MIZAZA-767069 format. One record per residue: residue in three letters; x, y, z of N, C-alpha, C in turn. Coordinates in steps of 0.001 Angstrom, whole numbers, plus 500000, padded with zeros to 6 digits. Each point is the difference from the previous one (the first is absolute). Layout:
ALAXYZXYZXYZ ...
REM end
This chain:
MET212139714991299565500047500581501192501312499890500812 ILE500451498889499992501247499669500595501133500708499469 ALA500003500188498549501069500691499435499877501585500344 VAL498866500528500208499745501390500396500559500288501362 ILE499757498949500783500458500249501487501494499933500129 ILE500708498990499102501365499939499968500616501228499465 SER499351500652498963500550501256499348500018501099501125 ILE498877500002500616499811501041500984501149499904501111 VAL500318498879500415500833499785501174501376500363499324 VAL500281499565498896501334500251499397500241501476499901 CYS498944500642499516499980501498499942500246500765501201 LEU499258499348501096500119500666501291501421499796500492 VAL500671498736499880501246499888500499501103500976499301 ALA499763500160498634500986500671499193499910501475500497 PHE498614500470500244499772501302500397500618500455501446 MET499818498881500889500626500186501447501522500127499718 PHE500493499063499172501472499903499706500546501512499700 VAL499296500551498922500514501145499431499776501160501160 ARG498957500029500635499772500978501179501024499829500945 SER500406498810500456500933499820501064501351500177499559 HIS500484499665498820501295499996499545500351501075498911 GLY498955500403499245500299501069499205500473499696498530 GLN500341498902499730500574499576498789499717498569499569 ILE500115499703498774499913498506499408501312499872499366 PRO500621498719500269501234499856499336499974500061498511 SER501225500707499552499959499975498474500614498668499394 TRP499861499862498694500452498762499428501539499755500158 ARG500662501036499908501548500114500331500153499354501469 THR499409500562500982500084499496501334499677498526499996 ILE499011499569499456499624498598500019501089499159499379 THR500579500372498754500985499270499473501292499872500799 LEU500357501147500514501217499931500876499682499178501238 PHE498970500106500671499597499394501130499943498476499918 ASN499617499568498942499804498539499767501224499286499732 LYS501214500815499702501139499243499861500641499759501311 LEU499550500566501112500713499871501327499510498503500402 PRO500832499376500994499699498709500557498899500131500862 GLY499262498959500097498727499909500803499028498976499473 PRO498882499813500691498980499034499509499342500469498705 LYS499908499162499067499425500153498683498696499311499873 ASP499441499338501014498763499258499887498910500900500807 GLU500205501081500410498991500783500593499194500812499031 PRO498757500328500216499293500770499095500350501298499762 PHE500221500668498900500335501338499817499071500981500603 PHE500381501125500535499269501036500695499795499556501381 PHE499530498799500298499658499580501395501236499466500709 GLY500723499149499266501234499421500709499654499026501089 PRO500735499817501050499656499025500906499019500409501034 ILE499184501095499735499102500669500984498972498977500482 PHE499448499129499087499017499088500523500661498889500820 LYS501198499719499682500796499078500984500213500645501350 MET500253501104500050500299500803501301498749500156500775 ILE498904500340499327498756500246500726499672498792500885 LYS500172498656499498499753498858500745500986499782501139 MET501088500679500196501133499802500920499508500808501205 GLU500558499288501088500052500840501323501137501042500007 LEU500068501098500801500889500851500014501385499411500358 ASP499945498919500801501272499250500442500497498929498969 ASP499189499933498904500465499164498854500883500836498879 ILE499802501196500150500566500817498835501417500018500095 VAL500542500128501157501491500233500081500678498778499542 PRO499636498602500404500725498899499458499677499815498464 TRP498862500464499562499706499847498719501080500983499040 LEU500077501299500587500939500776499331501488499498499984 HIS500357499553501270501281499460500128500327498922499064 ASN499112499093499876500055498738498910500186500695498586 GLU499270500940499686500062500629498671501481500544499748 PHE500401500681500992501376500443499810501177498803499825 LYS499734499072500824500925498817499652499833499383498691 LYS498623500110499419499899499336498781500570500823498739 TYR500056501362500255500307500848499082501394500779500083 ASP500893499325500802501315500683500313500067501291500625 TRP499123500212501057499838501008500897499470501348499338 TYR499491500002498870499112501224499493499091499505498893 TRP498806500472500042498998499534499018498907501125499802 ALA499233499878498927498999500981499609498652499175499714 SER498987500874500246498748499533499850498946501192499971 TRP498946499806499160498913500891499975499129499863501194 PHE499515501023500515499034500073501099498812501074499703 MET498920499457499611498923500909499792500290501011498941 GLY500802499579498969500290501032498931501238500719500301 GLN500663499903501193501110500659500417501225499175499753 PRO501072500388499362501265499179499930500636500051501432 GLY500216498845500447500703499893501441501373499282499959 PHE501070500554500611501341499358499843500423499788501428 PHE500421498846500391500311499669501395501479499668500074 ILE500642500368500996501586500058499981500318499348501465 ALA501015499032499949500609499538501084501455499788499664 ASP500590500601498912501439499765499590500713501487500329 PRO500971499955500734500771501253500210500478500801498757 ASP500388499320498911500515500893498934498904500753499599 VAL498772499287499651498724500577499543499608501188500928 ALA500000499613501269499510500825501060500889501334499887 GLU501136499953499775500995501055500042499715500973498780 VAL499790499427498870499594500790498749498691500770500329 ILE499218499298500679498574500649500216500224501219500955 LEU500597499704501330499941500749500973501034501196499996 THR500972499953499058500913500916499932499543501103498921 ASN499056499659499206499586500927498963499312501142500545 THR500492501281499684499449501152500650498862500569499588 LYS499562499472498686498697500412499423498843499271500438 ASN500175498627500227498947499126500404499903499865501444 ILE499552501129500566499939499923501473498557500178500406 SER498980499906499067498580499975500457499675498778500616 LYS499240500118501052499566498771500828498807499297499103 GLY499801498770500303498930499334499307498678500279500429 PRO498959499577499101498705500460500282499309499451501430 ASP500711499021500428499407499478501517500063501017500961 TYR501031500815499965500262501143501000498798501078499902 ASP499302499926498889498881501111499866498960499774501055 VAL499808498731500478498894499830500923500323500799501205 LEU501112500543500282500380500808501187499988501465499648 ARG499790500371498820500326501371499579499026501095500817 LYS498898499560500082498941500773500573500457500553501561 TRP500647498993500577500539500225501331501391500780499898 LEU500954499363499221501271500535500032500256501160498934 ARG498911500198499154500183500971498960501150499842499159 ASP500814501161499693501186499902499111501254500345500715 GLY500080499240501113501277500271500745501240499080499386 LEU501009499907500818501122499265499692499716498544499434 ILE498940499387500586499835498712499592499373499849498630 HIS499137501004499646499203499851498774500442500976498855 SER500630501057500350500525501016499043501118499383499115 SER500045500546498723501060499509499061500542501423499338 GLY500809499696499087500718501147499282500700501084500771 GLU499796501233499626500767501081500722499379500244501355 LYS498774499665500293499566500274501379500545499000500810 TRP500143498788499746500609498985500734501504500289500252 ARG500630500485498979501407500160500211500173501328500984 SER499263500976499865500222501156500845499604499635501490 ARG498976499227500058499591499599501464500935499099500554 ARG500604499031499205501068499201500492501173500655500523 LYS500471501019499206501122500784500294499651500838501346 MET498857500511500106499631500840501160499860499098501294 LEU499523498821500018499828499261501049501283499267500549 THR500930499723498967501144499034500340500635500551501348 PRO500279501253500167500683500377501167499417499712501345 SER498543499804499910499431499597501224500226498606500515 PHE500712499229499264500339498695500275501537499735500146 HIS500702501162500276501402499984500217500245499448501411 PHE501148499367500131500294499378501300499990500822501224 LYS500478501275499907499897500881500969498525500232500584 ILE499100500161499046498676500125500250499410498673500676 LEU500315498987499334499503498538500568500448500008501462 ASP501184500343500352500492499964501319498973500445501120 ASN499253501047499592499083500690500880498764498961500312 ASN499824498942499158498922499112500299500352498862500742 LEU501135499883500536500455498750500699499155499931501344 GLU499834501036500831499300500076501186498621499430499768 CYS499299500533498990498661499607499623499969498507499733 MET500878499502499148499922498721499735500247499098501211 ASN500968500255500863500306499126501140498867500086500925 ARG499316501035500215498766500164500821498831499022499575 ASN499826500151498637498940499298499552500104498460499886 TRP501288499637499669500390498584500089500022499344501372 ARG500268500754500999500075499692501496498400499558500295 LYS499228500771499548498366499788500324499649498762499181 VAL500550499713498959499720498740499266500482498828500828 VAL501226500087500461500623498901500723499150499784501364 ASP499550500949500686499227500077501151498734499151499764 GLN499281500248498794498767499215499629500274498571499595 PHE501205499872499460500491498646499642500067499120501282 LEU500676500523501115500373499301501189498627499815500773 GLU499048500861499801498605499733500749499236498917499543 THR500534499290498821499234498775499507500425498676500760 ASN500969500075500866500509499036500873500132498686499232 GLY500647500014498805500304498693499467498940499384499042 THR498862500475500097498890499572499199500122500360498688 PRO499596499153498866500018500484498531499137501159499762 PHE500531501023499354499183501363499714500553500423498583 GLU499263500973499432500146500590498774500889501186500143 PRO501316500011499677500891501142500213499646501256499153 LEU499406499728498710499896501107499002499113501124500519 ARG498901499688500740499081501083500455500930500998500953 ILE500705499292500993500655500901500869501307500835499376 MET500609499204499170501157500719499204499445500997499051 GLY498866499729499369499337500949499199499780501345500624 ARG499461499823501341499573501142500766501375500757500351 GLY501046499271500226501218500598500391500603500771498791 ALA499956499374498767500572500684498821499292501158499611 LEU498651499889500235499108501130499655500396501232500928 GLY500013499723501252500394501039500955501196500748499588 ILE501008499178499509501334500576499528499759500966498852 ILE499282499331499104499697500934498701499309501301500284 CYS498853499796500830499212501179500194500775501080500869 GLU500950499582500836500721500870500750501296500728499087 THR500387499266499127501259500352499257499481500828498681 ALA498793499692499623499330500648498883499195501338500356 MET499318499725501022499001501141500400500345500572501362 GLY500794499407500800500215500509501404498916499724500817 ILE499190498886499844498873499696500868500484498656500644 GLU499913499998501346500153498856500835498796499383500135 LEU499723498654499439498760499301500058499557499781501367 ASP498803500023500227499403499755501375498837499003499793 ASP500171498910500535498832498863499834498706500492500590 ASP500022500996500871498750500576500606499444501185499116 ASP500694500495499016499652501063499124499126499421498880 ALA498838500454500058498851499647498988500428500253498605 ARG500640501223499791500421500355498675501141499065499596 CYS500986499652500861501048499118499532499486498612499590 LYS498999499490500806499679498648499960499188499983498562 GLU499243501101499611499225500127498731501082499879498889 TYR501114500823500218500834500148498838500837498526499801 ILE500232499304501056500671498744499949499087498945499276 ASN498835499968500427499064499023499422499633500361498430 THR499939501223499843499566500396498537501182499844498998 VAL501237500119500486501159499746499279499971498383499467 LYS499678499196500927499928498685499757498890499524499153 SER498721500733500275498960499680499017500263500434498690 THR500530501204499814500323500503498703500988499151499029 LEU500909499404500831500947499086499091499200498731499683 GLU499051499597500941499325498796499572499129500128498917 GLU499283501141499955499161500244498769500797500123498712 ALA501165500606500191500743500249498846500600498649499444 ILE500320499012500918500495498709499459498865499181499388 ASN498779500141500603498873499340499314499731500511498639 ARG500258501296499789499659500517498847501023499569498839 VAL501329499876500398501091499620499011499538498560499548 MET499504499078501013499814498637499561498778499847499155 ASN499164500938499854498762499916499250500018500842498772 PRO500325499436498685500190500767498827498636500737499655 LEU498822499676500529498883500679499533499787501318500825 LEU500748500262500918500160501298500823501035500893499498 LYS500623499793499003501216500809499510499622501439499772 ALA498747500077499143499468501355499731499477500643501169 ASP500312501431500206499568500775501091498528500170499901 PHE499416500134498856498457500236499830499216498740500363 VAL500630498941499952499346498686500519500144499879501586 TYR501364500159500295500281499813501505499290500939500886 ASN499912501224499557499231501137500729498424499669500405 LEU499524499028499055498535499683500163499930498848500980 THR500975499247500388499900498986500768499963500380501568 PRO499551499049500749500162500291501464501485500040500532 ALA500831499208499308501365500130500315500636501265499665 GLY499631500522498837500463501211499492499589501239500998 ARG498769499991500494499455500797500945500649499898501320 ARG500354498826500463500825499881501193501331500606499815 TYR500646499726498877501313500586499863500197501513500051 ASN499002500508499291499783501452499915499991500586501322 LYS499059499452500751499870500376501552501305499983500691 TYR500686498830499921501285499916500643500869501008499641 VAL500170500314498694500921501003499542499653501395500656 GLU498641500396500080499617501277500591500504499955501391 ILE499923498953500745500364499887501488501565500343499986 LEU500783499410499138501517500040500095500315501420499518 HIS499445500499499066500271501370499566499860501022501038 SER498831499848500762499565500835501018500907499995501154 PHE500474498715500334500955499897500987501416500879499738 THR500528499724498839501167500504499610499823501583499829 GLU498926500545499435499785501267499769500039500755501441 LYS499350499435500883499912500522501501501489500047500519 VAL500813499143499860501282499916500590500834501086499209 ILE499698500108498782500929501035499170499667501419500473 LYS498723500285500239499552501268500568500552500308501250 GLU499903499024500935500663500100501368501405500293499871 LYS500753499291499200501418500171499906500356501299499352 LYS499279500441499039500143501265499236499778501262500999 ALA499075499788500925499602500975500949501185500240501032 ALA500494498756500389501180500034500968501209500569499520 PHE500282499716498516501157500437499294499786501629499825 ALA498926500462499760499632501434499850500224500769501271 GLU499571499147501212500188500728501249501427500137500496 GLN500820498925499683501386500195500303500806500968499091 LYS499492500024498858500699501105499032499591501469500554 ALA498790500144500458499582501262500542500693500391501257 SER500677498996500701500753500150501186501493500209499672 GLY500376500149498596501227500413499718500825498906499211 ALA499454498705499993500725499095499088499853500349498563 THR501087500040499286499840500414498524500383498769499111 ASP500248498876500579500514499087499023499574498453500685 TYR499766499161499077499551498626500580501037499479500951 SER501367500247499949500896499452500969499886500638501262 GLU499335501070500187499899500828501091498758499552500838 ILE499047499148499324498904499614500671500267499064501058 GLU499480500155501251500240499074501240499531498681499789 GLY500663499124500711499387498547500054500595499083498831 LYS499654498763500101500322498970499018499342500297498734 LYS500740499991498856499367500034498739499393498763499508 VAL498806500124499312499374498731499386499923500345498666 PHE499651498921499147499805500133498513498937501053499673 LEU498995500270500708498999501092499641500656501300500346 ASP500784500067500872500735501310500264500817500434498931 LEU500750499002499308500836500357498843499083500443498799 LEU498848499312499919499145500366498723499518501352500217 ILE499387500325501225499643501369500205501016501085499850 SER501214499799500441501060500863499868500255500108498430 LEU499863499079499230500237500079498556498761500683499225 ALA499034500132500568498679500290499311500215501257499103 GLU500555500900500627500220501433499185501029499847498958 LYS501111499536500277501020499895499071499789499090498959 GLU499334498916500181499543498910498942498678500247499519 ASN499314500877500442498504500218499594499216498795500126 LEU499955499705501248499202498723500386498649500575500531 SER498898499478499652498712500169500469499801499114501278 ASP498853500160500693499688499172501045499779498561499549 GLU499296499863498792499751498722499455501391499134499550 ASP500801500962499478501492499432499632500581499357501326 ILE499865500769501004500610499561501488499369498632500349 ARG498581500028499895499323498979500587500339498665499116 GLU500027500134498606500330498803499313501447499329500212 GLU500903500842500426501197499394500395499967499436501294 VAL499341500646501033499888499280501355499207498720499903 ASP498845500085499233499354498553499739500808499087499332 ALA500756500387498884500935498963499440500981499449500899 PHE500484500845501016501035499439501022499428499092500926 MET498755500307500348499164499049500870499889498866499417 PHE499403499844498773499757498904499211501187499024499856 GLY501030500704499540501368499312499682500668499278501242 GLY499735500600501240500653499373500980498951499553501241 HIS498735499734499493499127499425501028500016498617500223 ASP499825499203498953499975498578500108501328499175499715 THR500823500662499311501229499385499410500941499591501035 THR500222500787501147500805499581501040499583498934500960 SER498795500301500232499379498886500975499744498527499201 THR499901500026498747499897498906499200501259499267499925 ALA501021500899499775501372499437499802500421499295501416 LEU499758500626501122500393499557501351499089498602500318 GLN498850500011499545499144498716500218500729498736499369 TRP500330500365498769500775498842499240501384499692500659 LEU500758501128500423501102499807500613499874499065501402 LEU499008500275500730499683499123501190499819498694499582 MET499275499666498982499802498565499608501245499420499591 HIS500823500717499173501356499463499659500900499593501241 LEU500027501027500937500778499767501174499381498745500876 ALA498837499925500059499416498917500677500377498566499330 GLU500057500041498817500281498662499298501487499859499741 ASN500773500957500336501564499848500097500426500451501216 PRO499965499078501035500427500495501250501553500225500222 GLU500665499379499127501544500275499994500236501338499687 VAL499361500500498965500005501490499402499579500965501080 GLN498792499675500730499595500838501063501022500038501037 GLU500601498987500416500939500093501231501186500808499576 ARG500487499844498594501177500743499669499628501374499966 ALA498785500501499661499667501273499770499887500619501361 TYR499413499269501060499954500259501328501244500317500644 ALA501046499040499749501339500203500442500696501153499569 GLU499783500414498856500512501247499411499484501266500835 GLN498688499885500301499237501020500873500692500111501321 VAL500286498913500615500536499763501411501328500764499919 GLU500783499588498892501423500600499812500031501576499965 ILE498803500530499347499942501391499857499514500740501156 PHE498861499401500832499346500511501127500421499680501326 GLY500577498692499911500185499399501346498565499620500621 ASN500036500278501305498563499778500675499108501237500001 SER500587501087499313499122501177500089498768499921499092 ASP498825500654500314499033500148499207499748501442499453 ARG501137500659499941500045501368499512499333500105498507 ASP499787501303499713499647500057498533501087499842498968 VAL499667499654498817500853499682498734500515501450499652 THR501252500058499809500616501283499487500412499873498496 LYS500418501004499370500585499998498735501235499208499874 ASP500904499994501057501122499202500023499783498388500068 ASP498905499761500775499513498717500162499623499429498611 LEU499196500743499326499498499406498672501020499640499077 ALA501162500770500248501166499645498949500648498734500319 LYS499851499585501303500706498748500498499018498715499809 MET498780500278499594499019498756499829500295499511498635 GLN501149499465499606500228499471498765499185498778499623 TYR500043498976500937499486498645499857498347500313499936 LEU499503500874500858498569500204499971499529500537498771 GLU500931500821499359499623500582498755499916499033498953 GLN500998498890499992499845498968498960498845499148500256 VAL499602499811501232498724499085500262498768500792499477 ILE499905501351500215498955500815499392499877499870498618 LYS501362500172499284499879499845498509499543498738499529 GLU500461498946500713499656498710499477498499499739500100 SER499421500598501106498557499835500199499188500839498973 LEU500633501164499619499411500867498985500161499289498630 ARG501053499189499800500154499210498648498854498996499795 LEU499859499265501089498945498877499990498575500636500085 SER499828501018500702498714500570500484499930501487499657 PRO500299500559498863499889501316499817498597500647500421 SER500093500963500731498636500695500523499244500524498870 VAL500714500485498943499494500522498665500293498924498879 PRO499044499062499730500397498902499301500322500236498484 SER499449501023499411500196500498498610499855501477499720 ILE500503500478498966499854501420499753499569500033498499 ALA499307500951499571499438500139498747500394501315499170 ARG500063500003498702500321501089499185499174500008498890 SER499806501130499289499329500195498771501097500362498997 LEU500184499506498756501092500361499155499433501122499207 VAL500685501040499809499640501207499271500741500078498585 GLU501117499036499948500683499815498857500460498532499970 ASP500412499603498749500479498607499857501290499815500961 ILE499981498778500359501414499481500656500486498708499353 ARG501374500319499706500617498727499217500559499119501190 LEU499777498778499914500667498981501073501246499641499537 PRO500752499401501034501354499482499657500037498951498957 ASN498962499143499746499948499040498909499636500636498658 GLY499816501437499888499600500448498816498529500307499641 LEU499127499296500798498574500197499882499604501247500552 THR498773500558499496499472501279500356498698499887500834 VAL499953500705501149498880500087500747499318501230499477 PRO498807500051499451499437501245499339499425501031501072 SER499959501330499693499432500949500827498615499592500190 GLY499600500383501266498486499776500307499820498724500871 THR501240499153500049499918498826500683499982500183501500 LYS499275499286500757499875500117501453501148498981500601 LEU500799500383500656501170499162500585499797499584501516 SER500339498867500291500181499619501485501150499331500312 VAL500832500529500792501283499348500558499682499293501310 SER500131498813499996499742499196501203501116499731500858 MET499973500801501067501188499817501026499988498726500596 TYR498754499461500177499805498529500721500814498923499018 SER499777500220498843500609498856498936501463500402499696 LEU500331501256499903501312500399499535500882499623501233 HIS499579500069501112500804499628501295500158498523500008 ARG499240499152499323500044498560500065500663499526498674 ASN500503500851499020500555499557498693501281499131500414 PRO499898498772499721501240499110500298501288500339499253 ASN499867500683499010501223500345499212500784500973500790 TYR499395500682501045500777501107500788499951499535501552 TRP499195499016500325499732499699501362499985498487500191 PRO501181499403500173500056498517500336499093499729501049 ASP499304498633499888499088499719501059499153501017500419 PRO499143500649499260499315501173500064498983500020501231 GLU499460498812500354499025499823501037500715499974501409 VAL501296499791499977500689499786501368500408501497500642 PHE499495500141501267500293501200500664501357500031500488 ARG500951500839499378501442499998500302500452501427499909 PRO499853500802501274500616501385500036501372500247499460 GLU500773499022500075501573500187499397499995500348498632 ARG498971499905499145499799500422498629500410501481500082 PHE499698500661501058500221501500499867501190500532500717 SER500874498978500238501411500380500602500668500781498809 PRO500961500809500309500738500802499078500638499118498900 GLU500499498748500461500634499124499087499044499478498907 GLU498853499567500452499032499383499096499154501154499062 SER500117501186500568499184501031499292500713500777498971 LYS501260500059500110500930500798499206499698499803498395 ASN499837498651499577499971499742498647498481499712499462 ARG499116500262501044498652499731499509499216500998499127 HIS499160499590498973499482501060499186499179500995500842 PRO500080501394499745499384500808500764498607500043500010 TYR499390499426498850498494499994499925499505498613500254 SER500778499131500652499465498789500264499338500020501489 TYR500091501148500774499520500235501287499402501404500042 ILE498822500190500035499477501325499943498837500191500831 PRO499979499736501376498839500103500655499410501353500186 PHE500697501137499733499521501187499957500072500759498634 SER499706499125499013499970500319498495501541500437499696 ALA500140500705498834501323500367499597499874500878498904 GLY501124500770499650500014500929498977499510501401500486 PRO499802500829499252499622501431500366498572500140500877 ARG499215498966499894498858499915500634499847499024501187 ASN501186499810500681500231499119501065499209500707501134 CYS500011499093501000499113500546501357500799501120500666 ILE499376501177500075500809501197500526500288499765501511 GLY499248499218500707499930499745501411500752498741500450 GLN500717499427499146500622498433500330501015500277501219 LYS500723501138500101501015500191501214499053500072501263 PHE498914500621499847499131500173501335499327498596500205 ALA499650499286499077499329498699500205501064498978500580 MET501296500095499404500993499111500732500406500277501388 MET499926501281500208500403500507501247498840499541501148 GLU498805500117499541498839499666500874499987498470500135 MET500274499186499008499952498562500142501049499533500891 LYS501281500590499812501049499574500902499672500428501448 ILE499443501073500344499707500409501248498840499105500560 GLY499121499802499237498839498852500350500563498713500463 ALA500811499452498881500547498526500268500906500052501147 SER500756501033500231500988500045501133499258500054501342 THR498872500746500138499198500235501128499346498563500298 ILE499515499341498974499307498739500290500862498995500375 LEU501239499800499278500893498975500272500498500064501434 ARG500388501234500545500689500116501256499019499665501065 SER498702500047499754498991499651501127499245498703499749 CYS500019499563498779499048498898499694500683498681499237 LYS499655498816500250500241498912499447498876499698499066 ILE500226499663498661498839499963499104499803498487499558 THR498795499441500169499807498669499353498605500178499331 SER499570499038499268498724499948499353499397498648499992 PRO498572499918500074499372498717499739499856499714498582 MET500350500882499091499758499900498767501290499700499200 LYS499829499475498612501088499810499117499854500771498931 LEU501050500656499470500030500742498801499458499147498832 ALA500443498775499962499658499180498860498541499957499849 ASP499213500119501142498474499786500002499238501267499548 ILE500822501210499963499306501220499892500269500405498353 LYS498758500364499401500095500613498753500074501426500119 VAL500392500786498822500052501283499924499028500543499005 LYS499657501297500406499035500771498955500751501301499655 MET500237500169498575500651500953499561499172501306499905 LEU499718500800501014499261501089500025500643501314500087 VAL499682501053500674500724501052500262501321499751500622 VAL499832499224501041501138499310500765499844498529499837 LEU501065499302500443500035498568499903499156499429501141 GLU498867499539499856499318499553501049499844498474500177 ALA499924499534501101499699498408500174498652499759499781 ASN499716498739499532498551499499499752499174499862501417 VAL500807499753501014499512499704501307500639501098501111 PRO499354500257501054500654500815500972501427499378500514 ILE501079500642499931501156499549500535499993500044501601 LYS500534498977500690500111500105501438501202499640500395 VAL500647500648501120501166499548500668499842499902501493 ASN500976499405500594500107499997501478501179500804500499 ILE499668500689501002501143500943500544500253499486501569 THR501389499753500240500204499722501368501182501019500426 PRO500020500507501157501056501068500419501340499371499997 ARG500917500819499465501450499594500046500568500048501409 ASN499633500916500708500568500177501469498747500053500969 
REM end
């Protein structure tokens, strides 16, 4: 009887694997894969999955980092029948990320496909190339300059709420997340978020709930297959959230298209002649006819933009506040640079100001080195990759590049745990391996919005520093991290804010 039960369980696991991944590794794949460095004492097919199931989420990052140290910064292992290859070495990362054929995202991204569909984040092949080419002009510096006023206004609101805490410990992520979401909503869709607007409130809460459900699914291998997940309460909740998000975006698109048509009827014949500030959605609507974009095509790109810029900036700035609190001499030097640029004025940050914030940029980069808001990226190999040491990673392998460990590789970062912004001075940066620091990914599939993100972070950090002195009752050494969609802390991070003037 026990043998029958075991056989049924094994068959069910294999069936779920095939349904969710679509293939079983060939003998050639197995042979090539087993030559790669990595643990050889784990059971074939399952790999370390039983070990990982026993871990808390905040135990996985140190475990992965120790594996990197053990196997010279890249290693391979089976995971539920899938070959997985983990990378924290710049030479190997460069080989992987510069390959123009292996641009498909890993299977973990599929948990968001129902929401984001086949936009820039999920698409591959020719569709991805044409969309990337089409959307790149929307992130040109001249267009980004149009967002300065929006960014300044939203970060001023954040600082006002910071100062209302009157020096008591509080969680900055919620306030900064609301500010960052306000910037994304306004620059992507032209909507100024109103806390009293029920529709905006629902959208904000649903984005958060959708990401939480997606994370929970990634961490549970039994929910990989759609046909299983859709039968669960979590799957039904997720599907309901997606309906709400799609409904919101579709309504905004209809309103924008109607306004666009009205202005064209008034005599405007081209996108450049439409009155008012242009946002990402305006550009997509203007391209719809020329690029043959349907309303669903437009929606999936707007949704992708919202997803890509929602949590990442606020998460990055949360870690930055902690690093500044723990390094008061760095904080004071960054503040002094702001005083040199602005004097006693509380005016908005301009494009020229941003260019002068050289030390603040080094501080932000060092914070992103130690605490990358996106801690890892995934790829699926569609063809074999030959490594610098001559070994071959076979097609079908799922890859994970860990920025968290790559940025701590002591071969490229002496004293890697020390917070030292001078690492990013021109003198120290000029001879560094270009793939030893990739907070926005790298290669052809790097983050299309990285200039937007850096601009927003510099404006946010400048606005906070000029008005606030940052301390914290917590120590970074006591905080564990969880490698989820973004780099989360295992406990709520708290800071104290006192006014500068």
